[in-house]
N, C-alpha and C positions, 0 to 999 in steps of 0.2 A: 370292387366286388368283395364280399366273402365265401372264404374258402371252408367247406367242411368236410368230414372223416366219418364215410359209413364204415361201420363195421362189420365184417362176414359172417352175421351170426348161425347162419344156413351153414358155413363152411366146417360147423363142428362134425355134421355127419359124414365128410369126406376127407378129414386132416388137410385142410385149410388152417385151421387156427382151434386153440382150446378156450373152453371159459374164462382159466386164468390170464391168459395174451389177452384175449379182449377187455378184460380189466386193467391190464397192467400193461399197455404195448409200452416199447422202449423207441423211440424218445415219449413221456407221456404227451397226449395233446394238451392237456389242463397246461403245461408248460411251457406250450408252444404257444407265441402272441399270431402265428400265421395260421391256426386253426381256432375257427370261432365259436364251434358248434361239432358235436359227437351225434352221429344218430345209428340206430339199428332196424334191420328189417322185420318185417312181423305177417306172420299168416299163422291161421291153428292147421287144418287140416289142409289145405290148398297146395302149401310149398312148407312142410317142417320146417322148424327151427327152432333154436332155445325163443322160451315165449321175451314179449318184447318188453312188457311192464317191469317183471320179474328183470331183465339185465337191465332197465334203464335205472332200474332201483339202486344196482350194483354201484353203475358208474357215478349215480348223483353222489353214493357217498364217498367215493376218491375222487371226487373232481371239484373246484371251487368257481371256476370261471365262463366254462363253455358251454351253453345252450344246448340241451340233450333232447330228440324225440325219435318218433317212431318214421324212418325214411319211407313214408304213408303207413297207415293202420291196415292194411289190406281186413283184417278183422273186426273192423271198424261196425259195421254194420251186422255182426252177429254176436257183437257181444251186449250183456243188458245194459243199456245205459244210465242206471242207476249204480249198478258197482263200477260202470268203467268212471266216472263220476268220480265216487269215491276214492277210489284208488288214482287217479292222477294228479286230482286234490292233496292229497299223501304222497305222491311223488314230487309235487309241487314243494311241498313242503323238505323233505331230505332236499331236494336242491334248489332251495330258498330263492324259487319264482323263474329258475332258468327253464321249462321247460313252451317247449312247441310242439302241440298234438296236428300233424299231419292226418287229414283221412281222404278215404279211399273207398269206389264202391266193392273192390277187390275180387272182381269177376275172376276166377283163373280158369284158364281153356282148357287145362289137361285136367286128368282123371281125379285129382283133390280135388279139386272146384264142382267135381258132377258128388261126390261123397259129401262136401259138405252142405251143398245144398237139398240134398235129399236127408242128413240128418238133421236139417233144422226148417226144413218143409219151407223154401223159399226158391222163387225164380229168378233170374238175373235181373229180370225187372224192379223185382223188389227190395234187389241192394241200395236204389236210387235211392226212394221213398224212406227208405231206414235210414240212411246216411244222413237226409236232410232232417228227418225228425230225431234223430238221437242228437246233430247238432246242437239244434234248439233246446233241446232237454237241457242237456248236461249243460249249455250256459245258464239257463235259468237257474239249474241245481248249484249253481258254482254263487251264485250271485243273490238267490232269493230264498226266504225260508217261503214252508209250506206249500210247495208248489206243486201245484193240477194241471194233469195237461191228459188231453185228449187228441189221438191222432189216429191215421188209419192202422199203426201197426204199433203203437204201443199207449196205457193207459196208465195214468196214476193219479194218487188225489192227495194231497195234504201232504207230501214228503219234503224234509229237509236233510239236509248232509251236514252234517259235522266232524271233523273240521272243516273248512270250505278255504279255499286254495291262499295262501298269503299273498300272492303276486295283486299287486290294484293298479293296472286295469288286468282283469282274470284273463289267465292264460292264451294264448292265441292260437286260434286254430286256420291251419290253412290246408286250403281241398285238391286233390292231386287227380289229374287226369288226364287223357292222353287219345281222347277221340279223333279217330280219322287218321293214324298215324299217317305221315305221306301226304295228306293237305295239303295244298297250297303249292304243291315241286311243280306242276305242271297242267297248267289253265285251273278253269274255275270247277271246284271240285261238286259232286252233285249232292256232300253228305255235308257241306258248311254250318246248314244248318244246326246239323248236330253239334260239331265244336262252337258254335259262337252258342246254343245254348248249354253248352256244361263250362264254357267261363265266363259267362252271364250269372249261374250257378254260385261259381267260387266266389264272386263279387256280390252278389245277393245273401252271402249264409258265412262268409267265412272270411277272415281278417290277410288272407293271401291266397298264392295257386302255384301248384310246385307240379313240374311235369318231369318226364323222363326221354321225350322227344328229344332228337338232338339234330334233326337238319337245318342248318342256318336259314333258308327260306323260309322253313316252314315255322320255326319257333317265330319268327320276327311279323310276319302278319298277326300272329296270336297276341303276339304282346301290341302289337299296335292297335288291335282290335280290344283286348282288355283294359289298357289305360283308357282308351277313347268313353268304355263302357262305366270304369268306375269314374271317370268325371263327370259321364251324364247323369250319373245318382247322386252327383251331391260329394262324392269320397274322392280325396286325395289322392290321384295316381301314385304318387312317390310315397304313399304312405303304406301303399297293397303291398304286400312284399310278393316278390319272386323268386323260383326258388329253383334251382335242375340240379336232377338228380343224376350222373355220370359216373366216367367209369378211370381210371389210370394205367398205365401200365408202360414205365420208365426204363428203357433199353435205347440204348446207339444202336442196336441192328432194329431194324423199326419191325423186320418182316416178322423176328424172332417175337417180339411184341406183340402183336395181332395173331398172331399163332396160339400164341399164350394165352391171351385173351378170349380167342375163342375159347379156348377146350374150358379155361374156368367157366365162363358164362354158360357154355353147352348144359356142364354140370350142374353148375349153380340152378338154374332153369329149367332143367329135364326138356332142354329145345334145344335143335339144330339151325342157329343162326346163320343168317348169308354173312359172307364175308364183307360187303359193304357196310351193311349193317351195323358189324362189330368195329369197323374202322370211323363209321361216322358217331357211335354212341360210347368213343373210347380214345380218351389222349395217350398216345404212342408215340413212342421213338426217344429221341435222346431232349434232354431238358427243354433246349430250344424249342424245339418240336410240339412238345407236348405242351411249353408256355404258348405259342403260337396258335395252339390247336385251342385253349381256354381263352386267350385274348379275343379272340371272335364273342364268345356270350359275354366277356366283360365290356365291349365295346356297343353289345345290344342292348346293356343297359341291368341285367339281372343282377338283382342284390345278394343274392349267394350260389356257387357252386358246392354240391356237394359232392366229393369224390371216394369211388371205393378202390383198392387194389385188385386188382383183374391180375390173380396172379397167384404164386405159391409163396413168395417170397413177401411176408407182408412185413416184415418190422423192418428189411432193407429197402423196400418201396416207399415205405414213407415214411424213412431218414430221407432218401432221396428228394421225395416234395420236399422236404421242409429244408433241406438246405442250399438245393440245387433247382426246383419249379418257383418257386414261392416268391425267392427273391426277383426272378423274372418278372413275374406279374404284377409284383410292387415297382420294379424299375419303370 
């Protein structure tokens, strides 16, 4: 299981980090063999932060090895798909083919979500259709010339973008979803059909699935269903990427780690998370406890877990992750 690092680009709003620190974290992830990828958050008005593509371009220019991408591009259905295809192709050139585009519907329950919907004239249900259309169109723009597209939400005729991505095959696209959070925890859920539909959508339209769900029993059946469905469509389940979006706070005083993680996540997402939710979504405690927490997902078969430090000592925590936790996972 690979380990990625998620940078807290929303944290520039409340003193967790600075733009320069995100571009030059010590130790540098690119020089750390145990870190396979670097991710940044994304949102426009829903949950404002440093804009993801601009930040990724800076990271691309200062790295040579790690893969880079958004830890779910929540703004994907809001962006113009032709402009985004241009931007991502250029980012791929800067990163020499190391990009992964993770897309999602980006539905935000807070006030910012209402503002986005009003600004762009959307209903939440529109975001799913736009996401699917955008993925199809972006893929075609990366591989074809004179693209004509007629969808419900977007139309274009004879469009060619240049330069196209340097990567061959073109940059992978993963689809993120957390539908029916908590489904499968106790009995047969009423909305299992909804969850299965989102998983099929990922297989039908993307190259991988990402989720921020964290309850092991909930994740196991989803992974099983995803792999079974992929096989039924003729896809190799082992080649379909599975990616978990998670948090970490290393502190021998585990309760202190949980308390700090809750404060961080509450501020970051303008929420009031239940302590048991924070406990599930965050590897906390000593290096041994954090490694044991993450090993559950490793044994489950996830290809990658990307970790965000849920606390204010970003550099100290990163150093402990690299020097104390990762060796335990490798062992």
